[in-house]
C-alpha positions as CSV (number, residue, x, y, z in Angstrom):
1,M,39.6,98.3,82.7
2,Q,38.8,95.1,84.8
3,R,37.9,92.7,82.0
4,P,41.1,92.1,80.8
5,A,42.4,91.0,83.9
6,L,39.3,88.6,84.3
7,L,40.1,86.9,80.7
8,L,43.3,86.1,81.7
9,G,42.7,84.5,85.0
10,L,40.0,82.5,83.1
11,V,42.7,81.4,80.7
12,L,45.2,80.4,83.0
13,L,43.0,78.3,84.7
14,S,41.8,76.8,82.0
15,V,45.7,75.9,81.0
16,A,46.1,74.5,84.6
17,A,42.8,72.7,84.4
18,R,44.4,70.9,81.4
19,G,47.8,70.1,82.5
20,Q,45.9,68.6,86.0
21,H,43.9,66.6,83.5
22,A,46.7,65.5,81.8
23,A,48.7,64.5,84.5
24,T,46.0,62.5,86.0
25,P,45.5,58.7,85.3
26,Q,42.4,57.8,83.8
27,A,40.8,54.6,83.8
28,S,40.5,53.2,80.0
29,T,37.8,50.6,78.3
30,P,40.1,47.7,76.6
31,P,39.8,48.5,72.8
32,V,37.2,46.1,71.1
33,E,39.3,43.8,68.5
34,G,38.4,42.4,65.0
35,P,34.5,43.2,63.5
36,R,32.7,44.2,67.0
37,R,34.5,47.1,67.0
38,F,32.2,48.2,63.6
39,Q,29.0,46.3,64.7
40,A,25.9,47.9,63.8
41,E,22.9,48.7,66.3
42,Y,19.8,47.6,63.9
43,P,16.3,48.8,65.3
44,V,14.9,45.4,64.0
45,H,17.2,42.1,64.1
46,Y,19.3,42.0,61.0
47,G,19.5,38.6,59.7
48,P,17.7,35.1,59.5
49,V,15.9,33.9,62.5
50,A,15.4,30.0,63.4
51,V,12.8,27.9,62.3
52,E,11.5,27.6,65.8
53,E,11.2,31.6,66.2
54,I,8.8,31.8,63.2
55,V,6.4,28.8,64.7
56,A,6.6,30.5,68.3
57,V,5.0,33.8,66.6
58,L,3.0,31.6,64.4
59,E,1.3,29.5,67.2
60,R,0.9,32.2,69.6
61,V,-1.3,34.0,67.0
62,H,-3.1,30.7,66.3
63,A,-3.9,30.5,69.9
64,Y,-5.4,33.8,70.1
65,L,-7.6,33.2,66.9
66,A,-8.9,29.8,68.2
67,S,-9.9,31.2,71.0
68,T,-11.9,34.3,70.0
69,T,-13.5,33.2,66.8
70,P,-15.7,30.4,67.6
71,P,-17.7,28.2,65.0
72,R,-21.2,28.1,67.0
73,L,-24.6,29.2,66.6
74,V,-26.7,30.4,69.4
75,D,-29.5,31.8,70.4
76,R,-29.3,35.8,70.3
77,E,-31.9,36.1,73.0
78,T,-30.5,33.1,75.3
79,G,-27.2,32.6,74.1
80,A,-27.7,29.3,74.7
81,E,-25.8,27.0,71.9
82,I,-28.0,25.6,68.9
83,A,-26.6,22.1,67.8
84,D,-29.5,21.5,65.4
85,Y,-29.1,23.0,62.0
86,S,-31.7,21.1,60.2
87,S,-34.2,24.0,60.0
88,A,-34.5,27.7,60.1
89,N,-34.6,29.2,63.8
90,P,-35.3,33.2,63.6
91,N,-33.2,33.9,66.9
92,A,-30.2,32.2,65.4
93,T,-26.9,33.9,65.3
94,V,-23.2,33.1,65.1
95,A,-21.6,33.3,68.2
96,R,-19.8,36.6,68.9
97,G,-16.0,36.7,68.4
98,D,-13.3,39.6,67.7
99,F,-13.7,38.4,63.7
100,Q,-16.4,37.4,61.3
101,L,-15.9,34.0,59.8
102,M,-17.0,35.2,56.2
103,S,-15.3,38.2,55.5
104,Y,-13.0,38.5,52.6
105,E,-9.9,39.2,55.5
106,W,-10.9,35.8,56.9
107,G,-10.9,33.9,53.7
108,V,-7.2,35.2,53.3
109,T,-6.5,33.8,56.8
110,Y,-8.4,30.5,56.2
111,A,-5.3,30.2,52.8
112,G,-2.9,31.7,55.4
113,M,-3.1,28.7,58.1
114,L,-3.8,26.2,55.1
115,H,-0.1,27.4,54.0
116,T,0.8,27.3,57.6
117,A,0.1,23.4,58.2
118,E,1.9,22.5,55.1
119,A,4.7,24.5,55.7
120,T,4.9,23.0,59.3
121,G,2.9,19.9,59.5
122,D,1.2,20.9,62.0
123,A,-2.8,19.7,61.8
124,R,-3.8,22.4,64.2
125,Y,-3.8,25.1,61.5
126,S,-5.5,22.9,58.9
127,D,-8.5,22.0,61.6
128,Y,-8.9,25.5,62.2
129,V,-10.1,25.9,58.8
130,A,-11.8,22.6,58.0
131,T,-13.8,23.4,61.6
132,R,-14.9,26.8,60.4
133,V,-15.6,26.4,56.2
134,K,-17.6,22.9,57.4
135,F,-19.7,25.2,60.0
136,I,-20.1,27.7,57.6
137,A,-21.4,25.1,54.8
138,D,-23.4,23.7,56.8
139,V,-25.3,26.5,58.5
140,A,-25.7,29.1,55.6
141,P,-28.8,27.0,54.6
142,M,-30.5,28.1,57.5
143,F,-30.4,31.9,56.7
144,R,-32.0,31.7,53.1
145,P,-34.2,34.4,53.1
146,V,-38.0,33.5,53.1
147,E,-40.1,35.0,50.9
148,G,-41.3,38.1,51.9
149,A,-38.7,38.4,54.9
150,T,-35.8,40.4,55.6
151,P,-33.1,38.2,57.4
152,P,-32.1,40.0,60.7
153,R,-28.7,42.3,60.4
154,A,-27.0,40.0,62.8
155,N,-27.2,37.2,60.2
156,Y,-25.7,39.5,57.1
157,P,-22.8,37.5,56.7
158,F,-24.6,34.4,55.3
159,R,-25.9,36.9,52.8
160,A,-22.4,36.9,51.4
161,V,-22.3,33.2,51.5
162,L,-26.0,32.6,49.7
163,N,-26.1,35.7,47.4
164,P,-22.6,37.2,46.8
165,R,-23.1,40.8,45.1
166,S,-19.1,42.0,45.2
167,L,-16.1,40.3,44.6
168,D,-15.4,41.5,48.0
169,D,-17.9,38.9,49.1
170,S,-16.8,35.9,46.8
171,G,-12.9,36.4,45.8
172,A,-11.1,35.5,49.0
173,M,-13.9,33.1,50.4
174,S,-13.8,31.3,47.1
175,A,-10.0,31.0,46.7
176,A,-10.2,29.7,50.6
177,F,-12.6,27.1,49.8
178,I,-10.7,25.9,46.5
179,K,-7.8,25.9,48.5
180,A,-9.2,23.5,51.4
181,A,-11.1,21.7,49.0
182,R,-7.8,20.8,47.1
183,A,-6.4,19.3,50.6
184,G,-9.1,17.0,51.1
185,F,-11.5,19.2,53.4
186,H,-15.3,18.7,52.9
187,A,-15.0,19.3,49.1
188,D,-18.5,18.1,48.3
189,A,-20.2,20.5,50.9
190,L,-18.1,23.1,49.8
191,R,-18.7,23.1,46.0
192,P,-21.9,24.3,45.9
193,Y,-20.4,28.0,47.4
194,I,-17.5,27.5,45.5
195,D,-19.7,27.5,41.7
196,R,-22.1,30.2,43.2
197,Y,-18.8,32.2,44.1
198,L,-17.2,31.9,40.8
199,S,-20.4,32.5,38.7
200,F,-20.4,35.6,40.3
201,I,-16.5,36.8,39.5
202,S,-17.2,35.5,36.2
203,T,-20.4,36.9,35.1
204,G,-22.2,38.6,37.9
205,Q,-19.4,42.0,38.6
206,M,-19.3,44.0,36.3
207,R,-16.8,44.8,33.7
208,L,-15.1,47.3,31.4
209,A,-15.5,47.2,27.7
210,D,-12.6,45.3,27.4
211,G,-13.8,42.5,30.5
212,T,-11.6,44.3,33.4
213,L,-13.3,43.8,36.3
214,A,-14.7,47.3,37.9
215,R,-16.9,49.0,40.1
216,N,-19.4,52.3,39.9
217,R,-18.0,53.3,43.0
218,P,-16.9,55.6,44.1
219,L,-17.3,57.0,40.7
220,H,-18.5,55.4,37.3
221,N,-16.2,52.8,35.8
222,A,-13.8,52.6,38.9
223,L,-10.8,50.1,39.0
224,W,-9.5,49.3,42.4
225,L,-6.3,47.5,43.0
226,D,-7.8,45.6,45.8
227,D,-10.0,43.6,43.2
228,L,-6.9,41.9,41.8
229,Y,-6.9,39.8,45.2
230,M,-10.6,39.6,45.3
231,S,-10.8,37.7,42.0
232,V,-7.1,36.5,40.2
233,P,-6.6,34.1,43.6
234,A,-10.3,32.6,43.2
235,L,-10.1,32.2,39.3
236,A,-6.6,30.8,39.4
237,Q,-7.5,28.2,42.1
238,M,-10.9,27.2,40.0
239,G,-8.9,26.6,37.2
240,A,-6.3,24.3,38.9
241,L,-9.4,22.5,40.3
242,T,-11.1,22.0,37.1
243,G,-8.8,22.2,34.6
244,D,-10.5,24.7,32.9
245,V,-8.1,27.0,31.2
246,R,-10.7,29.9,30.8
247,Y,-10.7,30.8,34.3
248,L,-6.9,30.8,34.1
249,D,-7.1,33.0,30.8
250,D,-9.4,35.3,32.9
251,A,-6.9,35.8,35.6
252,V,-3.9,36.5,33.2
253,K,-6.3,39.1,31.6
254,Q,-6.9,40.7,34.6
255,I,-3.1,41.1,35.9
256,L,-2.3,42.4,32.6
257,Q,-4.9,44.8,31.4
258,F,-4.8,46.0,35.4
259,S,-1.3,46.8,35.0
260,E,-1.3,48.4,31.8
261,R,-3.8,51.3,33.3
262,M,-2.3,51.1,36.9
263,F,1.2,50.4,37.0
264,V,3.8,53.3,37.3
265,P,6.9,51.8,35.9
266,A,9.0,54.8,36.7
267,K,8.5,53.8,40.4
268,G,7.4,50.2,40.1
269,L,4.4,50.7,41.8
270,F,0.9,50.4,41.2
271,M,-1.2,53.8,42.0
272,H,-4.1,52.5,44.2
273,G,-7.2,53.8,42.2
274,W,-7.9,54.5,38.7
275,I,-11.1,56.2,37.5
276,E,-12.1,55.8,33.4
277,A,-13.3,59.3,33.4
278,M,-10.5,61.2,34.9
279,E,-7.2,62.8,33.8
280,P,-4.9,62.7,35.7
281,H,-5.4,59.6,37.8
282,P,-5.2,59.5,41.7
283,V,-1.9,58.5,41.8
284,F,-1.4,57.3,45.3
285,H,0.9,54.3,46.3
286,W,-1.6,52.6,48.9
287,A,0.9,49.8,50.5
288,R,-1.9,47.3,51.3
289,A,-3.3,47.6,47.9
290,N,0.1,46.5,46.3
291,G,0.2,43.9,48.5
292,W,-2.9,42.8,47.3
293,A,-1.8,43.0,43.4
294,I,1.9,41.4,44.2
295,V,0.0,38.5,46.1
296,A,-2.6,38.2,43.6
297,M,0.3,37.6,41.0
298,T,2.0,35.3,43.4
299,E,-0.8,33.2,43.6
300,L,-1.6,32.7,39.8
301,L,2.0,32.0,38.8
302,S,1.8,29.3,41.1
303,V,-0.6,27.2,39.8
304,L,-0.3,28.9,36.3
305,P,1.1,26.0,34.0
306,E,4.9,26.9,32.3
307,D,3.1,26.6,29.0
308,H,0.6,29.1,29.1
309,P,0.9,31.5,26.5
310,G,0.3,34.6,29.5
311,R,2.9,33.3,32.0
312,D,6.3,35.4,30.6
313,A,4.1,38.8,30.6
314,V,2.7,37.7,34.3
315,L,6.0,36.8,35.4
316,A,7.5,40.1,33.5
317,Q,5.1,42.2,35.7
318,Y,5.8,40.5,39.1
319,R,9.5,40.9,38.7
320,A,8.9,44.7,38.0
321,H,6.5,44.8,40.7
322,A,9.1,42.9,43.4
323,A,11.6,45.2,42.1
324,G,9.7,48.4,42.8
325,I,9.1,47.3,46.2
326,A,12.1,46.0,47.4
327,A,13.5,50.1,46.1
328,H,11.3,51.3,48.8
329,Q,11.4,49.1,52.3
330,G,12.2,51.0,55.3
331,G,15.3,51.1,57.1
332,A,13.4,48.8,60.2
333,G,11.9,46.5,57.9
334,L,8.3,47.9,57.2
335,W,7.1,49.3,54.3
336,H,5.2,52.7,54.5
337,Q,1.1,53.1,54.4
338,L,2.1,55.4,51.3
339,I,5.0,53.2,49.8
340,D,7.0,55.9,48.2
341,R,6.3,58.2,51.3
342,T,8.6,57.8,54.1
343,D,7.3,60.3,56.7
344,S,4.2,57.7,56.6
345,Y,3.5,55.1,59.0
346,G,5.1,51.7,58.6
347,E,2.5,49.0,58.0
348,T,1.8,45.4,59.1
349,S,-0.3,43.9,56.4
350,A,1.4,45.3,53.6
351,T,4.9,44.2,54.6
352,A,3.5,40.5,55.5
353,M,2.3,40.6,51.6
354,F,5.6,41.6,50.6
355,V,7.5,39.2,52.5
356,Y,5.3,36.1,51.5
357,S,5.4,37.3,47.8
358,I,9.3,37.7,47.7
359,A,10.1,35.0,49.9
360,R,7.8,32.5,47.5
361,G,9.5,34.2,44.3
362,I,12.9,33.1,45.9
363,N,11.8,29.6,46.7
364,R,10.2,29.0,43.4
365,G,13.0,30.5,41.4
366,W,11.6,33.5,40.2
367,L,13.8,35.7,42.3
368,D,17.5,35.8,43.0
369,P,18.1,35.1,46.7
370,L,21.1,37.4,46.9
371,A,19.1,40.3,45.9
372,Y,15.5,39.8,47.8
373,G,16.5,37.5,50.7
374,P,17.9,39.9,53.2
375,M,14.3,42.2,52.6
376,A,12.5,39.2,53.0
377,S,14.2,38.3,56.5
378,L,14.3,41.8,57.6
379,G,10.4,42.6,56.3
380,W,9.3,38.9,58.6
381,N,11.5,40.1,62.1
382,A,10.1,43.8,61.7
383,V,6.1,41.8,61.2
384,T,7.4,39.6,64.2
385,K,7.4,42.7,66.3
386,K,4.0,43.7,65.7
387,V,2.8,40.9,67.4
388,N,2.1,41.2,70.9
389,D,2.0,38.9,74.0
390,K,-1.6,38.1,73.5
391,G,-1.2,37.4,69.5
392,Q,-2.6,40.1,68.2
393,V,-1.0,41.5,65.0
394,E,-0.5,45.3,65.9
395,G,-0.1,48.2,63.4
396,T,-2.5,47.2,60.4
397,C,-4.3,49.9,58.8
398,V,-7.9,49.5,58.7
399,G,-10.3,49.1,55.8
400,T,-9.8,51.7,53.4
401,G,-11.5,53.0,50.3
402,M,-9.5,54.8,47.6
403,G,-8.4,58.2,48.3
404,F,-8.2,61.3,45.9
405,D,-5.5,63.3,48.6
406,P,-2.3,61.9,50.6
407,A,-3.9,63.2,54.2
408,F,-6.8,60.5,53.4
409,Y,-4.1,57.6,53.6
410,Y,-1.8,59.3,56.0
411,H,-4.3,59.2,59.0
412,R,-6.4,56.1,58.5
413,P,-6.2,54.4,61.9
414,V,-4.4,51.3,62.7
415,S,-6.0,48.7,64.9
416,A,-5.0,44.7,66.1
417,Y,-9.0,44.5,65.3
418,A,-8.2,45.4,61.5
419,A,-8.6,41.6,60.3
420,H,-6.4,42.5,57.4
421,G,-3.3,41.9,59.6
422,Y,-3.6,37.6,60.2
423,G,-3.8,36.0,57.0
424,P,-1.0,38.0,55.6
425,L,1.2,37.0,58.6
426,F,0.3,33.3,58.2
427,L,1.3,33.5,54.4
428,A,4.6,35.0,55.4
429,G,5.7,33.2,58.3
430,A,4.8,29.9,56.6
431,E,6.6,31.1,53.1
432,M,9.6,31.8,55.4
433,I,9.8,28.6,57.2
434,I,10.3,27.1,53.6
435,L,12.5,29.3,52.8
436,R,14.8,28.4,56.0
437,K,14.0,24.8,55.9
438,G,14.6,24.7,52.0
439,K,17.8,24.5,49.9
440,G,16.2,27.7,48.0
441,A,18.6,30.2,50.3
442,E,21.4,29.5,52.8
443,A,22.1,32.3,55.2
444,N,25.6,33.8,56.2
445,I,26.2,36.3,58.6
446,N,29.4,38.0,58.3
447,D,30.9,41.2,59.5
448,G,27.0,42.1,60.6
449,S,26.3,41.9,56.9
450,Q,23.7,39.3,55.4
451,Q,24.1,37.0,52.3
452,F,21.6,34.5,50.5
453,A,23.6,32.1,48.4
454,P,21.5,29.7,45.9
455,S,21.9,26.1,46.6
456,P,23.3,24.5,43.2
457,S,20.5,21.8,43.6
458,R,17.7,24.3,43.5
459,F,18.9,27.0,41.1
């Protein structure tokens, strides 16, 4: 019989407390006036940044790489530098650094630094490239194999320069060498290597019956989307260097024939791998492979003549892919490791590739700046969050083969020592500088939204 009385007491206390609270003057925060009342809290800065801020990021990464990728030959036993390249030295090896100077990832880095030099006018970037490609050209002959002898494992990178056996050996490095030569850096010294690389791409790499570049791993007659970058930019650059349209025709063919087999129109994305004998094919939209694909198209369109019969088809495929990429950007700016799976991690290298390709599309008039400018800006801002104080690029997936289940891609590690993140960062930053400096797009911030308006002088 005591419970009703207890409940009544609690009710009365509650009423009294509310009355006392109402009677007590309370401090109040002045109301926020105007648009600030509804200002959004973005996890990554939403809006364009100043050119100076872009440059500061690129300078930090350059300083790190300049200090940790020395172009020096040393004695592997004593560590003493070897300055005489005129004769073979069995103890000679490249000085140890964080990254290899002759890997395909570093071919992308050389291309990115050349583009950064062009965008900024800062010769430090082109000097980085010129010094290292000349070093490679000068030193490689020391490591030609001697009949009956096997080069030491430490000199393995020079094998790829002297005797390329895959698209990974040849594509990215040859594209960078040609870009360096076209920019006026050591063209004569680089030309023998350029010719050797392109000979392998054109006649050495296995192909399907219709001429599509292929591999025999992990299964017979496999297409890797990555190989679009490992072939098309080199073919495009060789066409521009020599004027031989056969290289451009082959580049166009690769884009269209890969796309016919591997592009998924419903999503606007490419699958990573295609196996001729499989049905269905493993359909996983790995981000970096899609990055390689759209960068390859971007590089080809940048040199392909307006009157080339394949240009319209390549441009249409580029635009279809750009639209698919745009539809899948994460809210914090990064694209996901598996692009269409939002519970996979945000990945840096692919995001930088997408930023570069989209920003160039705006700058060249291939894409609508109103539709694509904000995502390029947000993507760049997200990438810069991944550059640490040391100048390392974090959040990059390590080298990755073709997978046949989603878990394979979900759980690939990320590392600041994954070399794939550096070249795309320079490409993206340089193209964003051009976007911010040029008349291709003007940024206006209004009530927390970002608009990119085309300039009448360019569009």
